[in-house]
Structures are given as C-alpha cells and as structure tokens.
C-alpha positions in Angstrom: -89.0 10.0 -105.9 -91.1 10.1 -109.2 -94.3 9.2 -107.5 -93.8 12.3 -105.1 -93.3 14.6 -108.1 -96.4 13.3 -109.6 -98.3 13.7 -106.3 -97.0 17.2 -106.1 -97.9 18.1 -109.7 -101.4 16.7 -109.0 -101.9 18.7 -105.8 -100.8 21.9 -107.6 -103.1 21.2 -110.5 -106.1 20.6 -108.1 -105.3 23.8 -106.2 -105.2 25.8 -109.4 -108.5 24.4 -110.6 -110.2 24.9 -107.3 -109.1 28.5 -106.9 -110.1 29.3 -110.4 -113.5 27.7 -110.0 -114.2 29.4 -106.7 -113.3 32.7 -108.2 -115.5 32.1 -111.2 -118.4 31.0 -109.0 -117.9 34.1 -106.9 -118.0 36.3 -109.9 -121.2 34.6 -111.4 -123.0 34.7 -108.0 -122.3 38.4 -107.8 -123.6 39.1 -111.2 -126.6 37.0 -110.5 -127.3 39.1 -107.3 -126.7 42.4 -109.1 -128.8 41.1 -112.0 -131.9 40.8 -109.7 -131.5 44.2 -108.5 -130.8 45.8 -112.0 -133.1 43.3 -113.9 -132.8 44.3 -117.7 -132.2 48.0 -117.4 -129.2 48.5 -119.7 -128.8 52.1 -118.4 -128.5 50.9 -114.8 -126.1 48.1 -116.0 -123.9 50.7 -117.7 -123.9 53.0 -114.6 -123.0 50.1 -112.5 -119.9 49.0 -114.6 -118.8 52.6 -115.0 -119.0 53.2 -111.3 -116.8 50.2 -110.4 -113.6 51.4 -108.8 -110.5 50.5 -110.9 -108.8 49.2 -107.7 -111.6 46.8 -106.9 -111.6 45.5 -110.6 -107.8 45.2 -110.3 -108.1 43.0 -107.0 -110.7 40.8 -108.5 -108.5 40.2 -111.6 -105.5 39.5 -109.2 -107.8 37.1 -107.1 -108.5 35.1 -110.3 -104.8 34.8 -111.1 -103.7 33.6 -107.7 -104.0 30.1 -108.7 -101.3 30.4 -111.5 -98.5 31.3 -109.0 
C-alpha cells in the first residue's frame, strides 16, 4: 500500500514538473519568435504588450497553473 502511494506521488510530481516545463518552453519560444520580428525596438515591444488581449493573458496564466491541480 505504501509503495502505491509513493508511486502515485511520484507520478503526480512528474506530471506537474512536465506541464510547468512545457508551458515555460512554449512561453520562451513565443518570445524568441516575437523577438526576431521586433528585434530591439522598445516601442514595438511596448505596443505588442499593450495590445495583448486580457483574456489571452488570463488563459496563458491558467495553462501554467494547470499542473498544480
């Protein structure tokens, strides 16, 4: 019984770490791709961040938190 609980805890931990890792990699890749488009123009970056839809940002934050539930 104890071994099954440890196995379950390990599976949950791995799932959380993988989902957080995948979300982080996707966010980093999206910034890398957008960075190639905008390069070092701070004005264009400001416009990009201000143009983000609040719902889109909220969904991305929720995706990152999926692994904790």
